[in-house]
C-alpha positions in Angstrom: 0.3 0.1 -0.1 1.1 3.8 -0.8 0.3 6.4 1.7 -1.7 9.2 0.0 -2.0 12.7 1.4 -4.6 14.9 -0.5 -5.6 18.5 0.8 -3.9 17.5 4.1 -6.2 13.8 4.6 -4.0 10.8 5.1 -5.5 7.2 3.6 -4.0 4.1 2.2 -3.8 3.6 -1.9 -4.0 0.3 -3.3 -0.7 -1.2 -4.4 0.3 -1.9 -8.3 -0.1 -5.7 -7.4 -4.2 -4.7 -6.5 -4.4 -2.8 -9.8 -3.2 -5.2 -12.3 -5.4 -8.1 -10.8 -8.3 -5.9 -10.7 -8.0 -4.5 -14.5 -6.1 -7.3 -16.4 -8.1 -8.9 -18.9 -10.8 -5.9 -18.3 -12.0 -2.8 -20.6 -12.0 -0.1 -18.4 -13.2 3.6 -18.8 -10.2 6.0 -17.1 -11.7 9.0 -15.8 -10.2 12.5 -16.1 -8.4 12.4 -12.7 -6.4 9.2 -13.4 -5.1 11.1 -16.9 -4.7 14.0 -15.3 -1.9 12.2 -12.5 -0.2 10.9 -15.2 0.2 14.2 -17.7 0.9 16.7 -14.4 3.0 13.9 -12.6 0.8 14.0 -9.5 2.7 12.6 -6.8 1.8 9.2 -5.6 -1.2 8.8 -7.9 1.0 9.4 -10.9 2.8 5.6 -10.0 -0.4 4.1 -10.3 -1.5 5.9 -13.4 1.7 5.2 -15.2 1.0 1.2 -14.3 -2.2 1.5 -15.6 -1.4 3.0 -18.6 1.4 0.4 -19.0 -0.9 -2.2 -18.5 -3.1 -0.9 -21.5 0.0 0.0 -23.5 0.9 -4.0 -23.3 -2.3 -5.2 -24.0 -3.1 -6.7 -20.9 -6.3 -4.4 -20.3 -8.3 -2.1 -23.1 -9.1 1.6 -22.1 -12.2 3.6 -22.8 -11.6 7.5 -22.6 -14.5 9.7 -23.2 -14.5 12.5 -25.4 -15.3 14.7 -22.3 -12.1 13.7 -20.2 -9.6 14.3 -23.4 -11.1 17.7 -23.7 -10.9 18.1 -20.0 -7.1 17.0 -19.7 -6.6 19.4 -22.7 -7.9 22.3 -21.1 -5.2 22.6 -18.2 -2.3 23.5 -20.6 -4.5 25.5 -23.2 -5.6 27.6 -19.9 -2.0 27.8 -19.1 -1.2 29.2 -22.6 0.6 25.7 -23.7 -1.7 25.2 -26.6 0.8 22.9 -28.0 1.0 20.8 -24.9 -2.8 20.5 -24.9 -2.6 19.3 -28.4 -0.3 17.0 -27.9 -2.0 15.2 -24.8 -5.1 14.9 -27.3 -2.9 13.2 -29.8 -1.2 11.3 -27.2 -4.9 10.1 -25.7 -6.6 9.4 -29.4 -3.8 7.1 -30.4 -2.7 5.6 -27.0 -2.6 1.6 -28.0 -5.2 -0.9 -27.1 -7.6 2.2 -26.2 -10.5 4.1 -28.0 -12.1 7.4 -27.5 -16.3 7.2 -27.1 -17.9 10.2 -28.6 -20.6 11.6 -27.0 -23.8 10.3 -29.2 -27.6 9.9 -28.8 -26.6 6.2 -28.1 -24.6 7.5 -25.0 -27.0 10.0 -24.2 -29.4 6.8 -24.0 -27.7 5.3 -20.9 -28.1 8.5 -18.5 -30.4 7.3 -15.9 -31.2 4.0 -17.7 -28.5 1.6 -15.0 -29.7 0.7 -11.9 -25.8 0.4 -10.7 -25.7 4.4 -11.1 -26.9 6.5 -8.9 -27.4 9.1 -11.0 -29.3 11.6 -9.1 -26.3 13.0 -7.5 -23.9 13.0 -10.6 -22.9 16.4 -12.2 -24.1 16.5 -16.3 -20.3 15.8 -17.2 -19.8 13.1 -14.9 -23.3 11.5 -16.0 -21.6 11.6 -19.5 -18.1 10.2 -18.9 -20.1 7.3 -17.3 -22.7 7.0 -19.5 -20.0 6.6 -22.3 -18.3 3.8 -20.4 -21.6 2.1 -20.2 -21.9 2.6 -24.3 -18.7 1.6 -24.4 -19.2 -1.8 -22.4 -16.9 -1.2 -19.5 -16.4 -3.8 -17.1 -14.6 -1.2 -14.8 -14.3 2.6 -14.1 -11.4 4.1 -12.4 -11.7 7.1 -10.7 -10.7 9.0 -7.4 -13.5 11.5 -8.1 -15.6 11.8 -4.9 -18.5 11.7 -7.1 -17.9 8.4 -9.0 -17.3 7.0 -5.6 -20.8 8.1 -4.1 -22.6 7.0 -7.1 -21.3 3.8 -8.7 -21.9 0.8 -7.3 -18.8 -1.0 -5.7 -18.2 -3.8 -8.3 -18.0 -0.8 -11.1 -15.6 1.2 -9.1 -11.7 0.7 -8.6 -10.3 3.9 -7.0 -6.9 4.3 -6.5 -7.7 5.3 -2.8 -8.7 1.3 -1.8 
């Protein structure tokens, strides 16, 4: 286990072995915060993000990125005036091996409110669409540290680095 400090709060994080065991052979939706840990090298979560992306790259798992997550990850560098970095991040995600980007379509929107394993009422709009993207893409597991995801997804659907 790895000690996580987040805004002054301590807790245990899952280890790399738990991550690998949880995602091996699965299709996983990777939420925005998990991608940001990697792209911005946010310690200590970047270690697990790097491990997750390595597993996907090697074919140990398949990844799904919501188009909204790709956009959200691009926004950080763009707002900081680093437009070329934002475009590089977009290109990296859209071309990452063993992954695909789920567009927001009317088929995705049909999932919002339909799956009883999700407490839709407490989700923000963007989170609802990201989760619906994963459902449309038939993700087996949603990987996120977002508190809204943790409160709304049933435990069998969620893997949080926070354990």
